[in-house]
Residue frames as qw, qx, qy, qz and C-alpha x, y, z in Angstrom:
[[0.931, -0.058, 0.050, 0.356, 0.54, 12.40, 3.26],
 [0.087, -0.961, 0.208, 0.161, 3.51, 14.50, 3.85],
 [0.701, 0.578, -0.361, 0.212, 6.87, 14.32, 2.17],
 [0.813, -0.342, -0.248, 0.402, 9.81, 13.29, 4.34],
 [0.373, 0.537, -0.103, 0.749, 11.29, 16.76, 3.86],
 [0.304, -0.331, -0.547, 0.706, 9.93, 17.60, 7.27],
 [0.165, -0.233, -0.169, -0.943, 7.46, 20.19, 5.82],
 [0.204, 0.293, 0.761, -0.541, 4.48, 20.66, 8.02],
 [0.203, 0.625, 0.740, 0.145, 0.96, 20.85, 6.78],
 [0.081, -0.870, -0.290, 0.391, 0.81, 24.42, 7.87],
 [0.170, -0.645, 0.379, 0.642, 3.85, 25.60, 5.85],
 [0.348, 0.134, 0.798, 0.474, 2.76, 23.72, 2.83],
 [0.276, 0.094, -0.215, -0.932, 0.80, 25.82, 0.32],
 [0.605, 0.317, 0.602, -0.414, -2.87, 25.00, -0.09],
 [0.734, 0.653, 0.179, -0.046, -2.49, 25.83, -3.65],
 [0.419, -0.560, 0.507, 0.504, 0.82, 25.32, -5.49],
 [0.704, 0.681, 0.201, -0.026, 0.85, 26.17, -9.28],
 [0.434, -0.553, 0.483, 0.522, 4.07, 25.83, -11.24],
 [0.131, -0.229, 0.661, 0.702, 4.67, 26.74, -14.91],
 [0.431, 0.496, 0.724, -0.212, 0.96, 26.80, -15.71],
 [0.064, 0.191, -0.511, -0.836, 0.15, 27.28, -19.40],
 [0.450, 0.495, 0.675, -0.312, -3.11, 27.57, -21.17],
 [0.003, 0.182, -0.544, -0.819, -3.75, 27.94, -24.90],
 [0.610, 0.517, 0.478, -0.364, -7.00, 28.26, -26.79],
 [0.727, 0.674, 0.077, 0.109, -6.11, 27.19, -30.34],
 [0.692, 0.304, -0.123, 0.643, -2.91, 29.11, -31.13],
 [0.167, -0.758, 0.132, -0.617, -3.59, 31.94, -28.53],
 [0.574, -0.086, -0.656, 0.484, -1.51, 31.42, -25.44],
 [0.345, -0.801, -0.224, -0.436, -3.63, 32.88, -22.54],
 [0.639, -0.737, 0.220, 0.014, -1.52, 31.81, -19.55],
 [0.641, 0.654, -0.355, 0.188, 2.30, 31.90, -20.24],
 [0.634, 0.139, -0.599, 0.469, 3.93, 30.01, -17.39],
 [0.380, -0.717, 0.083, -0.579, 2.30, 31.12, -14.12],
 [0.511, 0.026, -0.729, 0.454, 3.99, 30.34, -10.82],
 [0.375, -0.512, 0.078, -0.769, 1.86, 30.91, -7.81],
 [0.448, -0.137, -0.828, 0.308, 1.47, 29.70, -4.21],
 [0.413, -0.584, -0.044, -0.697, -1.23, 30.38, -1.70],
 [0.206, 0.187, -0.828, 0.486, -0.68, 29.62, 1.90],
 [0.312, -0.527, -0.786, 0.091, -3.26, 28.31, 4.41],
 [0.189, -0.735, -0.454, 0.467, -5.59, 31.06, 5.65],
 [0.213, -0.289, 0.237, 0.903, -4.39, 33.60, 2.99],
 [0.423, 0.775, 0.416, -0.218, -6.71, 35.90, 1.11],
 [0.319, -0.209, 0.483, 0.788, -5.09, 36.70, -2.30],
 [0.446, 0.732, 0.243, -0.454, -6.63, 39.11, -4.87],
 [0.493, 0.043, 0.553, 0.670, -5.85, 38.89, -8.62],
 [0.211, 0.823, 0.186, -0.494, -6.30, 42.16, -10.42],
 [0.317, -0.226, 0.608, 0.692, -5.54, 43.26, -14.01],
 [0.393, 0.305, -0.224, -0.838, -7.19, 44.40, -17.14],
 [0.850, 0.293, 0.266, -0.348, -9.85, 42.39, -19.01],
 [0.804, 0.557, -0.209, -0.016, -8.24, 39.65, -21.13],
 [0.034, 0.744, -0.642, 0.185, -5.18, 39.19, -18.91],
 [0.589, 0.126, -0.798, 0.005, -5.98, 35.65, -18.04],
 [0.204, -0.316, 0.630, -0.680, -7.24, 36.02, -14.53],
 [0.811, -0.013, 0.235, -0.535, -10.46, 34.05, -14.75],
 [0.853, 0.285, -0.434, -0.050, -8.80, 31.29, -16.93],
 [0.279, 0.438, -0.725, 0.454, -6.19, 30.95, -14.28],
 [0.496, -0.172, 0.520, -0.673, -8.77, 30.59, -11.58],
 [0.882, 0.152, 0.024, -0.445, -10.63, 28.05, -13.66],
 [0.632, 0.440, -0.632, 0.089, -7.58, 26.04, -14.23],
 [0.056, -0.402, 0.745, -0.530, -7.03, 25.68, -10.47],
 [0.650, 0.009, 0.647, -0.397, -10.04, 23.20, -10.31],
 [0.229, -0.078, 0.847, 0.474, -9.66, 22.08, -13.98],
 [0.483, 0.657, 0.453, -0.361, -12.86, 23.62, -15.22],
 [0.525, 0.759, -0.341, -0.179, -10.32, 24.75, -17.87],
 [0.955, -0.054, 0.096, 0.275, -7.90, 22.01, -18.79],
 [0.215, -0.825, 0.356, 0.382, -4.28, 23.39, -18.46],
 [0.778, 0.579, -0.237, -0.051, -2.11, 22.95, -21.43],
 [0.698, 0.286, -0.485, 0.443, 1.05, 22.58, -19.27],
 [0.153, -0.562, 0.417, -0.698, 2.46, 22.95, -15.82],
 [0.438, -0.152, -0.859, 0.218, 1.53, 21.58, -12.50],
 [0.397, -0.536, 0.043, -0.744, -1.22, 22.30, -9.89],
 [0.394, -0.180, -0.848, 0.304, -1.24, 20.79, -6.41],
 [0.444, -0.553, -0.014, -0.705, -4.21, 21.51, -4.01],
 [0.664, -0.568, 0.345, -0.343, -3.62, 20.67, -0.49],
 [0.426, -0.455, 0.778, 0.082, -0.81, 18.35, -1.52],
 [0.719, 0.292, 0.631, 0.014, -2.76, 16.44, -4.22],
 [0.121, -0.278, 0.560, 0.771, -1.47, 16.71, -7.80],
 [0.595, 0.460, 0.435, -0.496, -4.81, 17.44, -9.60],
 [0.498, 0.618, -0.402, -0.457, -3.18, 17.02, -12.99],
 [0.268, -0.320, 0.908, 0.027, -2.02, 13.46, -12.16],
 [0.503, 0.023, -0.698, -0.509, -3.35, 10.69, -14.46],
 [0.498, -0.275, -0.822, -0.006, -6.28, 8.89, -12.89],
 [0.007, -0.069, -0.499, 0.864, -6.92, 11.61, -10.27],
 [0.014, -0.598, -0.799, -0.062, -10.44, 11.74, -9.22],
 [0.142, 0.253, 0.044, 0.956, -11.14, 15.30, -10.14],
 [0.464, -0.586, -0.404, -0.527, -14.66, 15.23, -8.62],
 [0.723, -0.477, -0.381, 0.322, -13.25, 14.26, -5.28],
 [0.493, -0.040, -0.093, 0.864, -10.70, 16.97, -5.51],
 [0.079, -0.457, -0.256, -0.848, -13.32, 19.62, -6.44],
 [0.574, -0.640, -0.508, -0.049, -15.13, 18.77, -3.18],
 [0.591, -0.484, -0.197, 0.614, -12.19, 20.49, -1.40],
 [0.262, -0.008, 0.237, 0.936, -12.27, 23.48, -3.81],
 [0.203, 0.726, 0.556, -0.351, -15.24, 25.81, -3.44],
 [0.294, 0.169, 0.460, 0.820, -16.09, 27.87, -6.46],
 [0.117, 0.708, 0.472, -0.512, -18.07, 31.06, -6.62],
 [0.446, 0.320, 0.518, 0.656, -18.97, 32.55, -9.93],
 [0.016, 0.014, -0.112, -0.993, -20.04, 35.76, -11.37],
 [0.614, -0.173, -0.338, -0.691, -23.47, 34.37, -12.08],
 [0.537, -0.395, 0.550, -0.502, -25.13, 32.70, -9.13],
 [0.436, 0.186, -0.852, -0.223, -26.01, 29.51, -11.09],
 [0.341, -0.020, 0.743, -0.576, -28.81, 28.61, -8.52],
 [0.039, -0.287, -0.905, -0.312, -31.61, 26.35, -9.47],
 [0.269, -0.241, 0.035, -0.932, -34.74, 28.59, -9.56],
 [0.727, -0.269, -0.436, -0.456, -37.23, 25.76, -8.69],
 [0.712, -0.270, -0.542, 0.356, -35.34, 24.83, -5.42],
 [0.437, -0.891, -0.119, 0.020, -35.24, 26.81, -2.13],
 [0.031, 0.860, -0.468, 0.200, -32.12, 28.23, -0.79],
 [0.602, -0.417, 0.658, -0.174, -31.65, 25.30, 1.38],
 [0.907, 0.266, 0.325, -0.021, -32.35, 22.95, -1.54],
 [0.533, 0.800, -0.253, 0.113, -29.75, 24.64, -3.65],
 [0.095, -0.733, 0.630, -0.240, -27.19, 24.23, -0.88],
 [0.718, -0.244, 0.625, -0.184, -28.04, 20.63, 0.10],
 [0.873, 0.472, -0.004, -0.123, -28.12, 19.48, -3.51],
 [0.431, 0.710, -0.537, 0.147, -24.35, 19.85, -3.72],
 [0.388, -0.443, 0.745, -0.315, -23.77, 17.96, -0.47],
 [0.834, 0.102, 0.472, -0.265, -26.00, 15.12, -1.70],
 [0.788, 0.612, -0.061, -0.030, -24.76, 14.94, -5.37],
 [0.389, 0.736, -0.505, 0.226, -21.04, 15.66, -4.77],
 [0.040, -0.493, 0.763, -0.417, -20.51, 14.08, -1.33],
 [0.590, -0.120, -0.763, -0.234, -23.30, 11.68, -1.15],
 [0.048, -0.119, 0.666, -0.735, -24.33, 12.89, 2.31],
 [0.078, -0.484, -0.872, -0.010, -27.65, 11.56, 3.57],
 [0.029, -0.694, -0.407, -0.594, -30.52, 14.06, 3.41],
 [0.517, -0.799, -0.307, 0.028, -30.91, 14.76, 7.18],
 [0.648, -0.447, 0.057, 0.614, -27.31, 15.46, 7.58],
 [0.362, 0.328, 0.349, 0.799, -27.17, 17.57, 4.42],
 [0.201, -0.835, -0.304, -0.413, -29.96, 19.79, 5.83],
 [0.617, -0.708, -0.113, 0.324, -27.98, 20.31, 9.02],
 [0.596, -0.179, 0.231, 0.748, -24.85, 21.16, 7.16],
 [0.183, 0.578, 0.462, 0.647, -26.92, 23.39, 4.71],
 [0.331, -0.896, -0.274, -0.112, -28.65, 25.32, 7.55],
 [0.625, -0.546, 0.044, 0.556, -25.11, 25.86, 9.15],
 [0.463, 0.140, 0.370, 0.793, -23.75, 27.18, 5.82],
 [0.021, -0.735, -0.420, -0.532, -26.71, 29.60, 5.28],
 [0.455, -0.852, -0.221, 0.137, -26.21, 30.90, 8.81],
 [0.668, -0.257, 0.159, 0.680, -22.60, 31.57, 7.98],
 [0.291, 0.223, 0.394, 0.843, -23.64, 33.86, 5.28],
 [0.135, 0.190, 0.313, -0.921, -26.38, 35.64, 7.29],
 [0.494, 0.045, -0.453, -0.740, -29.29, 33.79, 5.62],
 [0.049, 0.083, 0.952, -0.289, -30.58, 31.43, 8.27],
 [0.400, 0.420, 0.463, -0.670, -34.06, 33.14, 7.90],
 [0.507, 0.529, -0.268, -0.626, -34.15, 32.61, 4.11],
 [0.315, -0.214, 0.917, 0.120, -33.82, 28.80, 3.90],
 [0.456, 0.458, 0.758, -0.083, -37.29, 28.36, 2.38],
 [0.283, 0.781, -0.041, -0.555, -36.99, 31.34, -0.09],
 [0.804, 0.382, 0.367, 0.269, -36.65, 30.65, -3.73],
 [0.498, -0.097, 0.203, 0.837, -33.90, 32.44, -5.77],
 [0.075, 0.576, 0.440, 0.685, -36.53, 34.67, -7.48],
 [0.421, -0.835, -0.344, -0.081, -37.57, 35.94, -4.01],
 [0.648, -0.520, 0.017, 0.556, -33.98, 36.94, -3.09],
 [0.188, 0.938, -0.156, -0.246, -32.02, 39.93, -4.06],
 [0.717, 0.574, -0.358, 0.166, -28.89, 39.47, -6.26],
 [0.008, 0.653, -0.626, 0.425, -26.74, 39.93, -3.18],
 [0.728, -0.236, 0.507, -0.397, -28.72, 37.23, -1.19],
 [0.948, 0.299, -0.008, -0.110, -28.52, 34.82, -4.17],
 [0.505, 0.629, -0.523, 0.275, -24.68, 35.22, -4.32],
 [0.337, -0.494, 0.623, -0.504, -24.63, 34.62, -0.61],
 [0.927, 0.003, 0.241, -0.286, -26.59, 31.38, -1.18],
 [0.821, 0.494, -0.272, 0.089, -24.02, 30.46, -3.76],
 [0.114, 0.623, -0.646, 0.426, -21.22, 31.13, -1.25],
 [0.674, -0.311, 0.495, -0.451, -23.07, 29.00, 1.29],
 [0.945, 0.284, -0.047, -0.157, -23.31, 26.19, -1.41],
 [0.587, 0.584, -0.492, 0.269, -19.59, 26.32, -1.73],
 [0.170, -0.563, 0.600, -0.542, -19.00, 26.43, 2.07],
 [0.872, -0.193, 0.099, -0.440, -21.22, 23.53, 2.80],
 [0.924, 0.238, -0.269, 0.131, -18.60, 21.03, 1.37],
 [0.640, -0.716, 0.201, 0.193, -16.16, 22.31, 3.94],
 [0.749, 0.594, -0.077, 0.284, -13.61, 23.16, 1.19],
 [0.709, -0.354, -0.015, 0.610, -9.91, 23.85, 1.87],
 [0.179, -0.259, 0.203, 0.927, -10.01, 26.77, -0.48],
 [0.396, 0.740, 0.528, -0.132, -12.65, 28.87, -2.25],
 [0.302, -0.018, 0.411, 0.860, -12.12, 30.51, -5.54],
 [0.235, 0.763, 0.438, -0.414, -14.19, 33.51, -6.30],
 [0.405, 0.141, 0.519, 0.740, -14.47, 34.66, -9.89],
 [0.062, -0.270, -0.194, -0.941, -15.80, 38.25, -10.06],
 [0.153, -0.411, -0.874, 0.210, -18.24, 37.52, -7.30],
 [0.033, 0.623, 0.436, -0.648, -19.77, 41.08, -7.27],
 [0.070, -0.210, 0.419, 0.881, -19.66, 42.20, -10.80],
 [0.147, -0.407, -0.741, -0.513, -23.19, 41.12, -11.61],
 [0.250, -0.609, -0.658, 0.366, -24.60, 42.85, -8.49],
 [0.015, -0.912, -0.181, -0.369, -26.21, 46.35, -8.14],
 [0.340, 0.486, -0.461, 0.660, -23.65, 48.47, -6.30],
 [0.428, -0.514, 0.331, -0.666, -25.70, 48.75, -3.14],
 [0.959, -0.159, -0.051, -0.229, -25.76, 44.93, -2.85],
 [0.654, 0.488, -0.490, 0.306, -22.04, 44.46, -3.11],
 [0.144, -0.625, 0.549, -0.536, -21.34, 45.23, 0.51],
 [0.849, -0.248, 0.281, -0.373, -23.23, 42.36, 1.92],
 [0.944, 0.268, -0.159, 0.106, -21.22, 39.87, -0.26],
 [0.381, 0.623, -0.459, 0.505, -17.93, 41.56, 0.76],
 [0.474, -0.549, 0.431, -0.536, -18.83, 41.40, 4.37],
 [0.985, -0.049, 0.064, -0.156, -19.34, 37.62, 4.05],
 [0.756, 0.486, -0.285, 0.333, -15.98, 37.38, 2.45],
 [0.054, -0.681, 0.465, -0.563, -14.49, 39.43, 5.36],
 [0.749, -0.415, 0.271, -0.441, -16.08, 37.04, 7.77],
 [0.983, 0.151, -0.091, 0.058, -14.66, 33.97, 6.13],
 [0.493, 0.581, -0.426, 0.487, -11.25, 35.46, 6.16],
 [0.316, -0.598, 0.465, -0.571, -11.56, 36.09, 9.88],
 [0.925, -0.168, 0.225, -0.256, -12.69, 32.42, 10.29],
 [0.508, -0.467, 0.686, 0.230, -9.46, 31.29, 8.58],
 [0.809, 0.453, 0.374, -0.005, -10.77, 30.34, 5.08],
 [0.366, -0.339, 0.515, 0.697, -8.19, 30.33, 2.30],
 [0.498, 0.738, 0.416, -0.186, -9.37, 32.30, -0.66],
 [0.337, -0.083, 0.503, 0.791, -8.30, 33.29, -4.13],
 [0.285, 0.754, 0.452, -0.382, -10.41, 36.14, -5.51],
 [0.309, 0.236, 0.456, 0.801, -10.50, 37.56, -9.08],
 [0.045, -0.806, -0.546, 0.224, -12.24, 40.95, -8.63],
 [0.304, 0.546, 0.082, 0.776, -12.27, 44.64, -9.60],
 [0.485, -0.841, -0.209, -0.121, -13.29, 45.55, -6.05],
 [0.575, 0.405, -0.380, 0.600, -9.98, 47.29, -5.45],
 [0.260, -0.647, 0.261, -0.667, -11.02, 49.12, -2.40],
 [0.901, -0.344, 0.079, -0.252, -11.91, 45.80, -0.82],
 [0.876, 0.268, -0.236, 0.324, -8.63, 44.35, -1.99],
 [0.177, 0.606, -0.350, 0.692, -6.79, 47.24, -0.35],
 [0.529, -0.552, 0.272, -0.584, -8.66, 46.74, 2.91],
 [0.873, -0.263, 0.283, -0.298, -8.87, 42.97, 3.24],
 [0.862, 0.403, -0.298, 0.079, -6.23, 41.16, 1.08],
 [0.772, -0.506, 0.221, 0.314, -3.17, 39.60, 2.41],
 [0.384, -0.271, 0.569, 0.675, -1.59, 39.84, -1.05],
 [0.541, 0.712, 0.143, -0.424, -2.47, 41.35, -4.40],
 [0.586, -0.053, 0.657, 0.471, -1.45, 39.82, -7.64],
 [0.339, 0.710, -0.056, -0.614, -1.32, 41.91, -10.81],
 [0.632, 0.122, 0.694, 0.321, -1.66, 39.91, -13.93],
 [0.410, 0.736, -0.080, -0.533, -1.46, 41.28, -17.52],
 [0.542, 0.593, -0.516, -0.296, -0.95, 39.41, -20.77],
 [0.924, 0.062, -0.362, -0.106, -1.00, 36.04, -19.30],
 [0.605, 0.155, -0.538, 0.566, 1.74, 36.53, -16.76],
 [0.492, -0.788, -0.298, 0.218, 1.99, 37.72, -13.18],
 [0.392, 0.748, -0.104, 0.525, 3.70, 41.12, -13.47],
 [0.043, 0.417, -0.563, 0.712, 3.93, 41.95, -9.75],
 [0.636, -0.519, -0.539, -0.190, 2.66, 40.69, -6.54],
 [0.257, 0.212, -0.502, 0.798, 2.86, 41.93, -2.94],
 [0.071, -0.511, -0.673, 0.530, 0.91, 43.31, 0.11],
 [0.188, 0.832, 0.507, 0.124, -1.81, 45.76, -0.81],
 [0.207, -0.908, 0.010, 0.364, 0.19, 48.68, 0.52],
 [0.412, -0.387, 0.542, 0.621, 2.88, 47.94, -1.88],
 [0.347, 0.368, 0.729, 0.462, 0.81, 47.16, -5.01],
 [0.070, 0.854, 0.489, 0.164, -1.47, 50.25, -4.48],
 [0.299, -0.922, -0.019, 0.243, 0.85, 52.57, -2.72],
 [0.121, -0.783, 0.523, 0.316, 4.22, 51.93, -4.21],
 [0.930, 0.292, 0.222, -0.032, 4.05, 49.59, -7.22],
 [0.519, -0.489, 0.514, 0.478, 7.42, 48.51, -8.54],
 [0.427, 0.183, 0.702, 0.540, 6.41, 47.97, -12.21],
 [0.106, 0.179, -0.212, -0.955, 5.33, 50.54, -14.61],
 [0.322, -0.238, -0.759, -0.513, 2.48, 48.47, -15.90],
 [0.350, -0.474, -0.742, 0.318, 1.12, 47.98, -12.38],
 [0.142, -0.367, -0.216, 0.893, 1.37, 51.72, -11.75],
 [0.168, -0.026, -0.490, -0.855, -0.57, 52.47, -14.91],
 [0.397, -0.359, -0.804, -0.259, -3.31, 50.06, -14.09],
 [0.318, -0.512, -0.627, 0.494, -3.79, 51.36, -10.44],
 [0.064, -0.231, -0.007, 0.971, -3.64, 54.88, -11.55],
 [0.275, -0.147, -0.621, -0.719, -6.29, 54.30, -14.16],
 [0.409, -0.491, -0.768, -0.040, -8.65, 52.56, -11.75],
 [0.324, -0.410, -0.443, 0.728, -8.10, 55.09, -9.11],
 [0.019, 0.063, -0.261, -0.963, -9.06, 57.73, -11.58],
 [0.347, -0.334, -0.699, -0.528, -12.42, 56.12, -11.88],
 [0.458, -0.549, -0.661, 0.227, -13.30, 56.43, -8.13]]
């Protein structure tokens, strides 16, 4: 349902966050974040540990309960009283640092379980959707494999397929490669590149700055619970406007 302002669906942000605050006890972790993500955009959130990046991401589907502010996902106010958060979450894919796969279920079983539990899709249809999702992440030949038979990179790609199977409007990635051996990171980043090419809207918290430089539409630098600076990768990495961004980027570049 669109407002009478004449705003089209395409110009409306998929994610619209205003004044987002989050406190744990007396510690304020997010201090009034304003952020919008356009359809088909790939945005990267970077920043030092403890800057609030993952908390911000987890507030976007209310895995963490915000202390204040508003969050709209695809036009729905997910903070509204009485909102069906489970229905909302079907439209918000989430990929975690740990793969969270069920070890006793095959790759296909892991992907179809979400469809059957969250979306109540009949088994035969869930299997079709699950196979399609596994094919999208390059694992069509692994549907019968158990997580223990897969590499970390393959397990993470199953987790991405599980998120994709629900046909979300946006996928949130929380440090998706940080638990992987370096040689396995590339296969996961390639899947993310392919998703971007296919027009998926994605918000990624990651330390993979080379990938951010190459693939992101926008890079957001967070520190101390606020967005310090955001812009295209060329600006954030090549000509940051803020001293704190310059320091962070220089420090990370020094490690490579």
